[in-house]
DSSP file (Angstrom, degrees, kcal/mol; ACC not computed):
  #  RESIDUE AA STRUCTURE BP1 BP2  ACC     N-H-->O    O-->H-N    N-H-->O    O-->H-N    TCO  KAPPA ALPHA  PHI   PSI    X-CA   Y-CA   Z-CA
    1    1 A M     >        0   0    0      0, 0.0     4,-2.3     0, 0.0     5,-0.2   0.000 360.0 360.0 360.0 -45.2   87.2  -46.2  102.2
    2    2 A K  H  >  +     0   0    0      1,-0.2     4,-2.4     2,-0.2     5,-0.2   0.900 360.0  52.8 -57.3 -43.3   88.5  -45.4  105.8
    3    3 A K  H  > S+     0   0    0      1,-0.2     4,-2.0     2,-0.2    -1,-0.2   0.875 109.1  49.2 -60.3 -40.7   87.3  -41.8  105.4
    4    4 A Q  H  > S+     0   0    0      2,-0.2     4,-2.0     1,-0.2    -2,-0.2   0.894 110.7  50.6 -66.5 -40.3   83.9  -43.0  104.4
    5    5 A R  H  X S+     0   0    0     -4,-2.3     4,-2.5     2,-0.2    -2,-0.2   0.907 109.6  50.1 -64.9 -42.6   83.7  -45.4  107.4
    6    6 A N  H  X S+     0   0    0     -4,-2.4     4,-2.5     1,-0.2     5,-0.2   0.881 108.2  53.3 -62.6 -39.9   84.7  -42.6  109.8
    7    7 A K  H  X S+     0   0    0     -4,-2.0     4,-2.2     2,-0.2    -1,-0.2   0.926 110.2  48.5 -60.3 -44.8   82.0  -40.3  108.3
    8    8 A Y  H  X S+     0   0    0     -4,-2.0     4,-3.0     2,-0.2     5,-0.2   0.920 109.7  52.0 -61.8 -45.4   79.5  -43.1  109.0
    9    9 A V  H  X S+     0   0    0     -4,-2.5     4,-2.6     1,-0.2    -2,-0.2   0.932 112.3  44.0 -57.4 -48.1   80.6  -43.6  112.6
   10   10 A F  H  X S+     0   0    0     -4,-2.5     4,-2.6     2,-0.2    -1,-0.2   0.859 114.3  50.2 -68.1 -34.1   80.4  -39.9  113.4
   11   11 A K  H  X S+     0   0    0     -4,-2.2     4,-2.5    -5,-0.2    -2,-0.2   0.928 113.0  46.3 -67.5 -44.1   77.0  -39.6  111.7
   12   12 A T  H  X S+     0   0    0     -4,-3.0     4,-2.3     2,-0.2    -2,-0.2   0.922 114.7  45.9 -62.7 -45.6   75.7  -42.6  113.5
   13   13 A A  H  X S+     0   0    0     -4,-2.6     4,-2.4    -5,-0.2    -2,-0.2   0.923 112.8  51.8 -62.1 -44.6   77.0  -41.5  116.9
   14   14 A G  H  X S+     0   0    0     -4,-2.6     4,-3.0     1,-0.2    -2,-0.2   0.912 109.5  49.1 -57.9 -44.5   75.7  -38.0  116.3
   15   15 A T  H  X S+     0   0    0     -4,-2.5     4,-2.8     1,-0.2     5,-0.3   0.924 111.8  48.7 -63.9 -43.8   72.2  -39.3  115.5
   16   16 A A  H  X S+     0   0    0     -4,-2.3     4,-1.7     2,-0.2    -1,-0.2   0.854 112.0  49.1 -64.1 -33.5   72.2  -41.5  118.6
   17   17 A I  H  X S+     0   0    0     -4,-2.4     4,-2.6     2,-0.2    -2,-0.2   0.966 113.7  45.8 -65.3 -53.1   73.3  -38.5  120.7
   18   18 A G  H  X S+     0   0    0     -4,-3.0     4,-2.1     1,-0.2    -2,-0.2   0.930 117.1  42.7 -59.1 -48.2   70.6  -36.2  119.2
   19   19 A I  H  X S+     0   0    0     -4,-2.8     4,-2.6     1,-0.2    -1,-0.2   0.892 112.1  55.7 -67.3 -37.3   67.8  -38.8  119.5
   20   20 A G  H  X S+     0   0    0     -4,-1.7     4,-2.6    -5,-0.3    -2,-0.2   0.929 108.2  48.3 -58.0 -45.6   69.0  -39.8  123.0
   21   21 A L  H  X S+     0   0    0     -4,-2.6     4,-2.6     2,-0.2    -1,-0.2   0.916 111.4  49.2 -61.9 -44.7   68.7  -36.1  124.1
   22   22 A M  H  X S+     0   0    0     -4,-2.1     4,-2.3     1,-0.2    -1,-0.2   0.920 113.8  47.1 -60.4 -42.5   65.2  -35.9  122.7
   23   23 A A  H  X S+     0   0    0     -4,-2.6     4,-2.8     2,-0.2    -2,-0.2   0.884 110.5  51.7 -65.9 -41.8   64.2  -39.1  124.5
   24   24 A G  H  X S+     0   0    0     -4,-2.6     4,-2.3    57,-0.3    -1,-0.2   0.891 109.8  49.6 -61.4 -41.3   65.8  -37.9  127.7
   25   25 A L  H  X S+     0   0    0     -4,-2.6     4,-2.4    56,-0.3    -2,-0.2   0.915 112.2  47.9 -63.2 -42.7   63.9  -34.7  127.6
   26   26 A A  H  X S+     0   0    0     -4,-2.3     4,-2.6     1,-0.2    -2,-0.2   0.932 112.6  48.9 -64.2 -45.0   60.6  -36.6  126.9
   27   27 A G  H  X S+     0   0    0     -4,-2.8     4,-2.4     2,-0.2    -1,-0.2   0.880 111.1  50.2 -59.0 -39.9   61.3  -38.9  129.8
   28   28 A T  H  X S+     0   0    0     -4,-2.3     4,-2.4     2,-0.2    -2,-0.2   0.898 110.5  49.5 -70.0 -39.7   62.1  -36.0  132.1
   29   29 A I  H  X S+     0   0    0     -4,-2.4     4,-2.3     2,-0.2    -2,-0.2   0.936 112.8  46.8 -62.0 -46.3   58.9  -34.3  131.2
   30   30 A A  H  X S+     0   0    0     -4,-2.6     4,-2.2     1,-0.2    -2,-0.2   0.903 113.6  48.9 -63.2 -40.1   56.9  -37.5  131.8
   31   31 A M  H  X S+     0   0    0     -4,-2.4     4,-2.8     2,-0.2    -1,-0.2   0.902 108.8  52.6 -66.0 -42.7   58.7  -38.1  135.1
   32   32 A T  H  X S+     0   0    0     -4,-2.4     4,-2.4     2,-0.2    -2,-0.2   0.894 110.4  47.8 -62.9 -42.0   58.0  -34.5  136.2
   33   33 A I  H  X S+     0   0    0     -4,-2.3     4,-2.3     2,-0.2    -1,-0.2   0.927 111.6  51.1 -66.0 -41.4   54.2  -34.9  135.5
   34   34 A S  H  X S+     0   0    0     -4,-2.2     4,-2.4     1,-0.2    -2,-0.2   0.914 111.8  47.0 -60.5 -44.5   54.3  -38.2  137.3
   35   35 A Q  H  X S+     0   0    0     -4,-2.8     4,-2.6     1,-0.2    -1,-0.2   0.894 110.9  51.5 -63.3 -38.9   56.0  -36.5  140.3
   36   36 A R  H  X S+     0   0    0     -4,-2.4     4,-1.7     2,-0.2    -1,-0.2   0.882 110.0  48.0 -68.7 -38.2   53.6  -33.6  140.3
   37   37 A I  H  X S+     0   0    0     -4,-2.3     4,-1.9     2,-0.2    -1,-0.2   0.927 114.2  48.0 -62.1 -45.4   50.5  -35.9  140.3
   38   38 A E  H  X S+     0   0    0     -4,-2.4     4,-2.7     1,-0.2     6,-0.3   0.894 108.9  52.6 -64.7 -39.9   52.0  -37.9  143.1
   39   39 A M  H  X S+     0   0    0     -4,-2.6     4,-2.4     1,-0.2    -1,-0.2   0.854 109.4  50.4 -64.5 -35.1   52.9  -34.8  145.2
   40   40 A K  H  < S+     0   0    0     -4,-1.7    -1,-0.2     2,-0.2    -2,-0.2   0.906 115.4  43.1 -67.6 -40.3   49.2  -33.6  144.8
   41   41 A I  H  < S+     0   0    0     -4,-1.9    -2,-0.2     1,-0.2    -1,-0.2   0.911 126.7  30.0 -72.3 -42.2   48.0  -37.0  146.0
   42   42 A T  H  < S-     0   0    0     -4,-2.7    -3,-0.2    -5,-0.2    -2,-0.2   0.713  98.1-126.5 -94.3 -23.4   50.5  -37.4  148.9
   43   43 A G     <  +     0   0    0     -4,-2.4    -3,-0.2    -5,-0.3    -4,-0.1   0.610  53.4 158.6  80.2   9.9   51.1  -33.7  149.9
   44   44 A R        -     0   0    0     -6,-0.3    -1,-0.2    -5,-0.2     2,-0.2  -0.386  38.5-123.8 -63.2 143.8   54.8  -34.3  149.5
   45   45 A K        -     0   0    0      1,-0.1    -1,-0.1    -3,-0.1    -3,-0.0  -0.547  35.3 -86.5 -85.3 157.8   56.9  -31.2  148.9
   46   46 A S        -     0   0    0     -2,-0.2     2,-0.2     1,-0.1    -1,-0.1  -0.287  49.0-110.0 -60.0 142.7   59.2  -30.8  145.9
   47   47 A S        -     0   0    0      1,-0.1     4,-0.2    -3,-0.1    -1,-0.1  -0.507  21.1-165.6 -78.4 143.4   62.7  -32.3  146.4
   48   48 A D     >  +     0   0    0     -2,-0.2     4,-2.6     1,-0.1     5,-0.2   0.176  59.8 110.3-110.8  18.9   65.7  -30.0  146.7
   49   49 A S  H  > S+     0   0    0      1,-0.2     4,-3.0     2,-0.2     5,-0.2   0.887  74.3  55.3 -59.9 -40.9   68.2  -32.9  146.1
   50   50 A P  H  > S+     0   0    0      0, 0.0     4,-1.9     0, 0.0    -1,-0.2   0.919 111.3  43.5 -59.3 -44.2   69.2  -31.5  142.7
   51   51 A A  H  > S+     0   0    0      2,-0.2     4,-2.5     1,-0.2    -2,-0.2   0.915 114.4  49.9 -63.9 -44.7   70.1  -28.1  144.2
   52   52 A K  H  X S+     0   0    0     -4,-2.6     4,-2.4     1,-0.2    -1,-0.2   0.921 110.6  50.4 -60.4 -43.8   71.9  -29.7  147.1
   53   53 A A  H  X S+     0   0    0     -4,-3.0     4,-2.7     1,-0.2     5,-0.2   0.901 109.8  50.2 -61.2 -39.9   73.8  -31.9  144.7
   54   54 A A  H  X S+     0   0    0     -4,-1.9     4,-3.2    -5,-0.2     5,-0.3   0.912 109.8  51.8 -64.7 -40.8   74.9  -28.9  142.6
   55   55 A R  H  X S+     0   0    0     -4,-2.5     4,-1.3     1,-0.2     5,-0.5   0.908 112.4  45.5 -61.3 -41.1   76.0  -27.1  145.8
   56   56 A E  H  < S+     0   0    0     -4,-2.4    -2,-0.2     2,-0.2    -1,-0.2   0.931 118.8  40.2 -67.8 -43.0   78.1  -30.1  146.8
   57   57 A V  H  < S+     0   0    0     -4,-2.7    -2,-0.2     1,-0.2    -3,-0.2   0.916 128.2  31.0 -73.2 -43.1   79.7  -30.6  143.4
   58   58 A L  H  < S-     0   0    0     -4,-3.2    -1,-0.2    -5,-0.2    -3,-0.2   0.516  99.0-128.7 -95.7  -3.7   80.2  -27.0  142.5
   59   59 A D     <  +     0   0    0     -4,-1.3     2,-0.3    -5,-0.3    -3,-0.2   0.942  58.6 142.8  56.7  51.8   80.7  -25.6  146.0
   60   60 A I        -     0   0    0     -5,-0.5    -1,-0.2    -6,-0.3    -2,-0.1  -0.790  43.1-138.9-118.2 160.9   78.1  -22.9  145.6
   61   61 A K        -     0   0    0     -2,-0.3     2,-0.1     0, 0.0     0, 0.0  -0.949  24.3-112.9-120.4 142.9   75.5  -21.4  148.0
   62   62 A P        -     0   0    0      0, 0.0     3,-0.1     0, 0.0   -11,-0.0  -0.414  11.8-147.0 -72.6 149.1   71.9  -20.5  147.2
   63   63 A V  S    S-     0   0    0      1,-0.3     2,-0.3    -2,-0.1     3,-0.0   0.923  78.7  -9.6 -75.4 -48.8   70.9  -16.8  147.2
   64   64 A T  S  > S-     0   0    0      1,-0.1     4,-1.8     0, 0.0    -1,-0.3  -0.919  71.1-104.9-144.2 167.4   67.3  -17.4  148.4
   65   65 A E  H  > S+     0   0    0     -2,-0.3     4,-2.1     1,-0.2     5,-0.2   0.890 120.0  52.0 -62.0 -41.6   65.1  -20.4  148.9
   66   66 A S  H  > S+     0   0    0      1,-0.2     4,-2.1     2,-0.2    -1,-0.2   0.876 108.5  50.1 -68.0 -32.5   63.0  -19.6  145.7
   67   67 A K  H  > S+     0   0    0      2,-0.2     4,-2.8     1,-0.2    -1,-0.2   0.884 107.7  55.5 -68.2 -36.5   66.2  -19.4  143.7
   68   68 A S  H  X S+     0   0    0     -4,-1.8     4,-2.4     1,-0.2    -2,-0.2   0.906 108.8  47.5 -62.6 -43.1   67.2  -22.9  145.2
   69   69 A E  H  X S+     0   0    0     -4,-2.1     4,-2.3     2,-0.2    -1,-0.2   0.918 111.7  49.3 -61.3 -45.7   63.9  -24.3  143.9
   70   70 A K  H  X S+     0   0    0     -4,-2.1     4,-2.4     1,-0.2    -2,-0.2   0.931 111.5  49.2 -63.7 -43.1   64.3  -22.8  140.5
   71   71 A V  H  X S+     0   0    0     -4,-2.8     4,-2.7     1,-0.2     5,-0.2   0.895 108.7  53.9 -61.4 -39.6   67.9  -24.2  140.4
   72   72 A S  H  X S+     0   0    0     -4,-2.4     4,-2.5     1,-0.2    -1,-0.2   0.919 109.9  47.4 -62.5 -44.0   66.6  -27.7  141.4
   73   73 A N  H  X S+     0   0    0     -4,-2.3     4,-2.2     2,-0.2    -2,-0.2   0.903 113.0  48.0 -63.7 -41.7   64.0  -27.6  138.6
   74   74 A E  H  X S+     0   0    0     -4,-2.4     4,-2.6     2,-0.2    -2,-0.2   0.893 113.2  46.7 -64.2 -42.0   66.6  -26.6  136.0
   75   75 A I  H  X S+     0   0    0     -4,-2.7     4,-3.6     2,-0.2     5,-0.4   0.925 110.0  55.0 -67.3 -42.0   69.1  -29.2  137.1
   76   76 A H  H  X S+     0   0    0     -4,-2.5     4,-2.7    -5,-0.2     5,-0.2   0.942 112.4  42.6 -55.6 -47.8   66.4  -31.8  137.1
   77   77 A L  H  X S+     0   0    0     -4,-2.2     4,-2.0     2,-0.2    -1,-0.2   0.932 118.2  44.5 -64.1 -46.4   65.5  -31.0  133.5
   78   78 A F  H  X S+     0   0    0     -4,-2.6     4,-2.7     2,-0.2    -2,-0.2   0.952 117.0  46.3 -62.0 -50.5   69.2  -30.8  132.4
   79   79 A Y  H  X S+     0   0    0     -4,-3.6     4,-1.5     1,-0.2    -2,-0.2   0.914 114.3  46.3 -60.7 -47.2   70.2  -33.9  134.3
   80   80 A G  H  < S+     0   0    0     -4,-2.7     4,-0.4    -5,-0.4    -1,-0.2   0.894 113.5  49.3 -64.4 -38.7   67.2  -36.0  133.0
   81   81 A T  H >< S+     0   0    0     -4,-2.0     3,-1.6    -5,-0.2   -57,-0.3   0.933 109.4  51.0 -65.3 -46.9   67.7  -34.9  129.5
   82   82 A S  H >< S+     0   0    0     -4,-2.7     3,-1.6     1,-0.3     4,-0.3   0.754  98.0  67.4 -63.1 -26.6   71.4  -35.6  129.5
   83   83 A L  T >X S+     0   0    0     -4,-1.5     3,-1.2     1,-0.3     4,-0.8   0.689  82.1  77.1 -69.1 -16.9   70.6  -39.2  130.8
   84   84 A G  H <> S+     0   0    0     -3,-1.6     4,-2.0    -4,-0.4    -1,-0.3   0.737  78.0  73.7 -62.6 -20.4   69.0  -39.8  127.5
   85   85 A L  H <> S+     0   0    0     -3,-1.6     4,-2.9    -4,-0.2    -1,-0.2   0.828  89.4  59.1 -61.0 -31.2   72.7  -40.2  126.2
   86   86 A I  H <> S+     0   0    0     -3,-1.2     4,-2.4    -4,-0.3    -1,-0.2   0.956 105.3  47.5 -63.7 -47.9   72.8  -43.5  128.0
   87   87 A R  H  X S+     0   0    0     -4,-0.8     4,-1.6     1,-0.2    -2,-0.2   0.895 112.4  49.7 -63.1 -38.4   69.8  -44.7  125.8
   88   88 A G  H  X S+     0   0    0     -4,-2.0     4,-1.1     1,-0.2     3,-0.2   0.942 109.7  51.5 -64.1 -44.6   71.5  -43.4  122.7
   89   89 A T  H >X S+     0   0    0     -4,-2.9     3,-0.6     1,-0.2     4,-0.5   0.902 105.5  55.4 -56.5 -42.5   74.8  -45.2  123.6
   90   90 A L  H ><>S+     0   0    0     -4,-2.4     5,-2.1     1,-0.2     3,-1.2   0.875 102.7  57.1 -62.4 -34.7   72.9  -48.5  124.1
   91   91 A S  H ><5S+     0   0    0     -4,-1.6     3,-1.6     1,-0.3    -1,-0.2   0.824  96.9  62.3 -66.1 -27.6   71.6  -48.2  120.5
   92   92 A L  H <<5S+     0   0    0     -4,-1.1    -1,-0.3    -3,-0.6    -2,-0.2   0.679 101.9  52.0 -69.5 -16.6   75.1  -48.0  119.2
   93   93 A F  T <<5S-     0   0    0     -3,-1.2    -1,-0.3    -4,-0.5    -2,-0.2   0.221 126.5-102.6 -99.8  11.9   75.6  -51.5  120.6
   94   94 A G  T < 5S+     0   0    0     -3,-1.6     2,-0.3     1,-0.3    -3,-0.2   0.489  76.6 139.9  85.9   3.7   72.5  -52.7  118.8
   95   95 A L      < +     0   0    0     -5,-2.1     2,-0.3    -6,-0.1    -1,-0.3  -0.620  18.8 147.2 -85.2 137.7   70.3  -52.7  122.0
   96   96 A K     >  +     0   0    0     -2,-0.3     4,-1.0    -3,-0.1     5,-0.1  -0.939  38.3  20.9-154.0 178.9   66.7  -51.4  121.6
   97   97 A G  H  > S-     0   0    0     -2,-0.3     4,-2.5    51,-0.2     5,-0.2  -0.178 118.4 -10.9  57.5-148.3   63.2  -52.0  123.0
   98   98 A L  H  > S+     0   0    0      1,-0.2     4,-2.8     2,-0.2     5,-0.2   0.885 134.2  54.0 -56.0 -48.0   62.7  -53.6  126.4
   99   99 A P  H  > S+     0   0    0      0, 0.0     4,-1.9     0, 0.0    -1,-0.2   0.929 112.0  44.4 -52.4 -48.8   66.3  -54.7  126.9
  100  100 A A  H  X S+     0   0    0     -4,-1.0     4,-2.7     2,-0.2    -2,-0.2   0.903 113.1  51.7 -62.5 -42.0   67.7  -51.2  126.3
  101  101 A S  H  X S+     0   0    0     -4,-2.5     4,-3.1     1,-0.2     5,-0.2   0.905 109.6  49.9 -64.4 -39.4   65.0  -49.7  128.5
  102  102 A L  H  X S+     0   0    0     -4,-2.8     4,-2.1    -5,-0.2    -1,-0.2   0.884 112.5  45.6 -67.3 -37.4   65.7  -52.0  131.4
  103  103 A I  H  X S+     0   0    0     -4,-1.9     4,-2.7    -5,-0.2     5,-0.2   0.907 113.2  51.8 -70.3 -43.3   69.4  -51.4  131.2
  104  104 A H  H  X S+     0   0    0     -4,-2.7     4,-2.8     2,-0.2     5,-0.2   0.949 111.2  46.7 -56.4 -50.2   68.6  -47.6  131.0
  105  105 A L  H  X S+     0   0    0     -4,-3.1     4,-2.6     1,-0.2     5,-0.5   0.910 113.4  48.9 -59.0 -44.7   66.4  -47.8  134.1
  106  106 A T  H  X S+     0   0    0     -4,-2.1     4,-2.0    -5,-0.2     5,-0.3   0.901 113.8  45.8 -66.5 -41.1   69.0  -49.8  136.1
  107  107 A T  H  X S+     0   0    0     -4,-2.7     4,-2.1     3,-0.2    -2,-0.2   0.926 116.9  43.4 -67.7 -45.0   71.8  -47.4  135.2
  108  108 A V  H  X S+     0   0    0     -4,-2.8     4,-2.0    -5,-0.2    -2,-0.2   0.962 121.7  37.1 -67.2 -52.2   69.8  -44.2  135.9
  109  109 A W  H  X S+     0   0    0     -4,-2.6     4,-2.5    -5,-0.2     5,-0.2   0.936 118.0  50.6 -69.8 -44.1   68.2  -45.4  139.2
  110  110 A G  H  X S+     0   0    0     -4,-2.0     4,-1.3    -5,-0.5    -1,-0.2   0.890 109.7  50.9 -61.9 -37.7   71.3  -47.3  140.3
  111  111 A G  H  X S+     0   0    0     -4,-2.1     4,-3.4    -5,-0.3     5,-0.3   0.913 110.2  50.5 -62.7 -42.2   73.5  -44.2  139.7
  112  112 A E  H  X S+     0   0    0     -4,-2.0     4,-1.9     1,-0.2    -2,-0.2   0.891 106.3  54.4 -59.7 -41.3   71.1  -42.1  141.7
  113  113 A M  H  < S+     0   0    0     -4,-2.5    12,-0.3     1,-0.2    -1,-0.2   0.796 117.9  36.2 -67.4 -27.0   71.1  -44.5  144.5
  114  114 A I  H  X S+     0   0    0     -4,-1.3     4,-1.4    -3,-0.2    -2,-0.2   0.883 118.7  46.3 -86.9 -46.2   74.9  -44.3  144.6
  115  115 A M  H  X S+     0   0    0     -4,-3.4     4,-1.8     2,-0.2    -3,-0.2   0.919 107.7  52.0 -72.0 -45.7   75.5  -40.7  143.8
  116  116 A L  H  <>S+     0   0    0     -4,-1.9     5,-2.3    -5,-0.3     6,-0.7   0.939 113.9  43.1 -61.7 -48.2   72.9  -38.9  146.1
  117  117 A P  H >45S+     0   0    0      0, 0.0     3,-1.2     0, 0.0    -1,-0.2   0.895 110.9  55.9 -64.4 -35.6   74.1  -40.6  149.3
  118  118 A A  H 3<5S+     0   0    0     -4,-1.4    -2,-0.2     1,-0.3    -3,-0.1   0.829 109.6  46.7 -63.3 -31.1   77.7  -40.1  148.3
  119  119 A L  T 3<5S-     0   0    0     -4,-1.8    -1,-0.3    -3,-0.3    -3,-0.1   0.462 113.3-122.8 -87.0  -1.3   77.0  -36.3  148.0
  120  120 A R  T < 5S+     0   0    0     -3,-1.2    -2,-0.1    -4,-0.4    -4,-0.1   0.848  82.8 112.9  60.8  38.7   75.2  -36.4  151.4
  121  121 A V  S   <S+     0   0    0     -5,-2.3   -73,-0.1     1,-0.3   -69,-0.1   0.422  78.9  25.1-116.3  -3.1   72.0  -35.1  149.9
  122  122 A A  S    S-     0   0    0     -6,-0.7    -1,-0.3    -7,-0.1    -2,-0.2  -0.980  85.3-106.8-154.1 148.3   69.9  -38.2  150.3
  123  123 A P        -     0   0    0      0, 0.0    -5,-0.1     0, 0.0    -7,-0.1  -0.387  47.6 -90.1 -74.6 159.0   70.0  -41.1  152.7
  124  124 A P    >   -     0   0    0      0, 0.0     3,-2.1     0, 0.0     4,-0.2  -0.268  40.6-107.8 -61.0 156.1   71.2  -44.6  151.4
  125  125 A I  G >  S+     0   0    0    -12,-0.3     3,-1.6     1,-0.3     8,-0.1   0.803 117.5  66.8 -54.8 -32.6   68.4  -46.8  150.1
  126  126 A T  G 3  S+     0   0    0      1,-0.3    -1,-0.3     3,-0.0     0, 0.0   0.681 101.3  48.8 -68.2 -15.0   68.7  -49.0  153.1
  127  127 A K  G <  S+     0   0    0     -3,-2.1    -1,-0.3     2,-0.1    -2,-0.2   0.344  93.3 100.9-102.5   4.7   67.5  -46.1  155.3
  128  128 A E  S <  S-     0   0    0     -3,-1.6    -3,-0.0    -4,-0.2     3,-0.0  -0.514  79.2-108.2 -86.9 155.4   64.5  -45.3  153.1
  129  129 A Q    >>  -     0   0    0     -2,-0.2     4,-2.1     1,-0.1     3,-0.8  -0.653  28.4-121.9 -78.9 142.3   60.9  -46.3  153.8
  130  130 A P  H 3> S+     0   0    0      0, 0.0     4,-2.3     0, 0.0     5,-0.2   0.861 112.6  52.6 -51.9 -43.5   59.6  -49.1  151.4
  131  131 A E  H 3> S+     0   0    0      2,-0.2     4,-2.0     1,-0.2     5,-0.1   0.830 107.5  51.6 -64.8 -31.6   56.8  -46.9  150.2
  132  132 A D  H <> S+     0   0    0     -3,-0.8     4,-2.4     2,-0.2    -1,-0.2   0.888 110.3  49.3 -70.5 -40.0   59.2  -44.1  149.3
  133  133 A I  H  X S+     0   0    0     -4,-2.1     4,-2.2     2,-0.2    -2,-0.2   0.908 111.2  50.2 -64.0 -40.7   61.4  -46.5  147.3
  134  134 A A  H  X S+     0   0    0     -4,-2.3     4,-2.1     2,-0.2    -2,-0.2   0.897 110.9  47.6 -66.9 -42.3   58.3  -47.8  145.5
  135  135 A V  H  X S+     0   0    0     -4,-2.0     4,-1.9     2,-0.2    -2,-0.2   0.922 113.3  48.4 -64.4 -44.9   57.1  -44.2  144.6
  136  136 A E  H  X S+     0   0    0     -4,-2.4     4,-2.4     1,-0.2    -2,-0.2   0.874 109.5  54.2 -65.5 -35.9   60.6  -43.3  143.4
  137  137 A G  H  X S+     0   0    0     -4,-2.2     4,-2.3     2,-0.2    -1,-0.2   0.875 106.6  50.9 -60.7 -40.3   60.7  -46.6  141.4
  138  138 A I  H  X S+     0   0    0     -4,-2.1     4,-2.4     2,-0.2    -1,-0.2   0.908 110.3  48.8 -63.1 -41.1   57.5  -45.7  139.7
  139  139 A H  H  X S+     0   0    0     -4,-1.9     4,-2.1     2,-0.2    -2,-0.2   0.910 113.0  48.0 -63.9 -43.4   58.9  -42.3  138.7
  140  140 A Q  H  X S+     0   0    0     -4,-2.4     4,-2.5     1,-0.2    -1,-0.2   0.855 110.4  51.1 -64.1 -35.3   62.0  -43.8  137.4
  141  141 A L  H  X S+     0   0    0     -4,-2.3     4,-2.8     2,-0.2     5,-0.3   0.912 107.2  53.8 -68.0 -41.8   60.1  -46.4  135.5
  142  142 A V  H  X S+     0   0    0     -4,-2.4     4,-2.2     1,-0.2     5,-0.2   0.933 111.6  47.4 -60.1 -45.1   58.0  -43.6  133.9
  143  143 A Y  H  X S+     0   0    0     -4,-2.1     4,-2.9     2,-0.2     5,-0.2   0.964 115.5  42.0 -56.3 -55.5   61.3  -41.9  132.8
  144  144 A A  H  X S+     0   0    0     -4,-2.5     4,-2.5     1,-0.2    -2,-0.2   0.887 115.8  47.9 -67.4 -40.4   62.9  -45.0  131.3
  145  145 A V  H  X S+     0   0    0     -4,-2.8     4,-2.7     2,-0.2     5,-0.2   0.935 115.4  45.3 -67.0 -45.6   59.7  -46.3  129.6
  146  146 A T  H  X S+     0   0    0     -4,-2.2     4,-2.8    -5,-0.3     5,-0.2   0.950 114.7  48.0 -60.3 -50.8   59.0  -42.9  128.1
  147  147 A A  H  X S+     0   0    0     -4,-2.9     4,-2.8    -5,-0.2    -1,-0.2   0.888 113.1  48.6 -56.8 -43.3   62.5  -42.3  127.0
  148  148 A G  H  X S+     0   0    0     -4,-2.5     4,-2.9    -5,-0.2     5,-0.2   0.928 112.1  47.0 -64.0 -46.7   62.7  -45.8  125.5
  149  149 A L  H  X S+     0   0    0     -4,-2.7     4,-2.5     2,-0.2    -2,-0.2   0.930 115.2  46.2 -62.3 -44.5   59.5  -45.5  123.6
  150  150 A V  H  X S+     0   0    0     -4,-2.8     4,-2.5    -5,-0.2     5,-0.3   0.951 113.5  49.1 -63.2 -48.0   60.4  -42.0  122.3
  151  151 A F  H  X S+     0   0    0     -4,-2.8     4,-3.3    -5,-0.2     5,-0.2   0.966 114.1  44.6 -56.2 -56.1   63.9  -43.2  121.3
  152  152 A D  H  X S+     0   0    0     -4,-2.9     4,-1.6     1,-0.2    -1,-0.2   0.844 112.9  52.1 -60.4 -35.8   62.7  -46.3  119.5
  153  153 A A  H  X S+     0   0    0     -4,-2.5     4,-0.6    -5,-0.2    -1,-0.2   0.916 116.3  38.3 -66.4 -41.5   59.9  -44.3  117.7
  154  154 A I  H >< S+     0   0    0     -4,-2.5     3,-0.9     1,-0.2     4,-0.4   0.915 116.6  51.6 -77.3 -38.8   62.2  -41.7  116.4
  155  155 A N  H >< S+     0   0    0     -4,-3.3     3,-1.1    -5,-0.3     6,-0.3   0.790  99.7  64.7 -66.2 -27.9   65.1  -44.2  115.7
  156  156 A K  H 3< S+     0   0    0     -4,-1.6    -1,-0.2     1,-0.3    -2,-0.2   0.802 100.2  52.2 -62.3 -32.2   62.7  -46.4  113.7
  157  157 A K  T << S+     0   0    0     -3,-0.9    -1,-0.3    -4,-0.6    -2,-0.2   0.549  86.6  98.8 -81.8  -8.4   62.3  -43.6  111.2
  158  158 A N    X   -     0   0    0     -3,-1.1     3,-2.1    -4,-0.4     4,-0.3  -0.715  67.9-149.8 -81.1 113.5   66.1  -43.3  110.9
  159  159 A P  G >  S+     0   0    0      0, 0.0     3,-1.0     0, 0.0    -1,-0.2   0.823  94.5  56.5 -56.9 -31.8   67.1  -45.3  107.7
  160  160 A E  G 3  S+     0   0    0      1,-0.2    -5,-0.0     2,-0.1    -3,-0.0   0.528  92.6  70.7 -81.0  -1.6   70.5  -46.2  109.1
  161  161 A S  G <         0   0    0     -3,-2.1    -1,-0.2    -6,-0.3    -5,-0.1   0.563 360.0 360.0 -87.4  -7.4   69.0  -47.9  112.2
  162  162 A K    <         0   0    0     -3,-1.0    -1,-0.2    -4,-0.3    -2,-0.1   0.488 360.0 360.0 -86.0 360.0   67.6  -50.8  110.3
C-alpha cells in the first residue's frame, strides 16, 4: 500500500510540475507580447535587467551588447517558464482558480521587487515612478492570469485533479 501511495505522490507532483512549466511558458509568452506592445506605444527600450542579474549571480561579463540582449531574452523566457512551478506547487495544496493566481502574482512580483534591487540591477520600488510601477503591474498581471488560466484548463483535463 505504501509503495502505491508513493507512486501516486510522484505522479501527482510530476504532473503539477509539467503543467506548471507549460503554464509558465504561456504566461511568459503573453507577458512578452504585452511588453512589446507597451514598448511600441511608449517608446521604452527593452530591459537588460535579466542579463545584469545573470552577470551578478554568475559573475560573468557580456561579449557584446547584442549578445547581452539575446541573453536577456533567453533568461526572461527561462525564468518566466520556471516560475510556473510556483503555480504547480499551489495546486498540490488544493489551490486553484483566482486564489492560486493571486498568490502566484504576489509571489512572482514580490520576489522580483526584492531580488532585483538586492542584485543592484533595478532600483527599489520606493524609487520608481508610479506609472512605471503600474505598467510593470499590468505585465505581471498578464503573466499570472495567463499562467493561471492555462494551468487550470490543462489540469481540469487531468482525471486526478478532480
